[in-house]
N, C-alpha and C positions, 0 to 999 in steps of 0.2 A: 804274900797274894794268895797263895791256896785256900788258908784258912779263911779268910775274908768270903772269898765266895762260897766256901761251904757252909758258913754261916748266912750267906744271903739265901742259897738255896733252901735250908733247911728251916729258916724264917718263911719263905715264900710256900714251904709244903706246909707248913702249921697256919696256915692263914683258914684252911679248909677247917681248919678245928672249930673257928670263930663261927664260919659259916654252917657247922654242925649245930652248933649249942643253938644257934637264931633260929635252924629248921624246927631242932625240937621243942622249942617256944610255941612256936606256931603251931604246931601239931597239937599241942595239949591247948592252946587256945584255941583254937577250933573245935577241939572236943569240949569243952567249956560251952564254947557259942550254941552247938548241936545240941548238946545234952538240953540247955535251957529252952532251946525251942521244940525239939520232940523229945520229951523224959520217956515214953515208950520205945525208943528206940536207942536206951544208953548202953545195954549190954553189947551189942553189937556194933556200935560205933567205936566202944571201947576196946573189941577184939582188932578195928579196923587203925585205930592210934595206937595199939601196942605193934601192929605189925609196923607201921611207919618210924616210931620210934625205933627197932631195932634193924629198919635197913640205913635208915640215917647213923645208928650207932656205929655202922658196920662200914659204914664210908668215912666216918672219923676215925676209926683204929685202923685202918688202910692208911687214911692220909698221916698219922701219926707214924704207923711204921714206917712208911716212907721217910718221914724225916728224920727217926735214927739212922734207917740205912743211908741216908745222906749225910748224917754227921760221922757216923762211927766207922763204914764200910767204905767209903768213897774219898 
């Protein structure tokens, strides 16, 4: 019973990884659209896109850490 509950909790924690993957795709898709509309600000918008990517990736790593904690510690 306890092992099944651990698996369900860890699975629920990894749902955030799918959301992070979708968000990263949206960030770079928006970057491509923005650069196509305004190529003169490509360098500045790329910096903002990398910042967004880093923040999303940090959330994904935190979710992965929580999934491992749930699986192996609790």
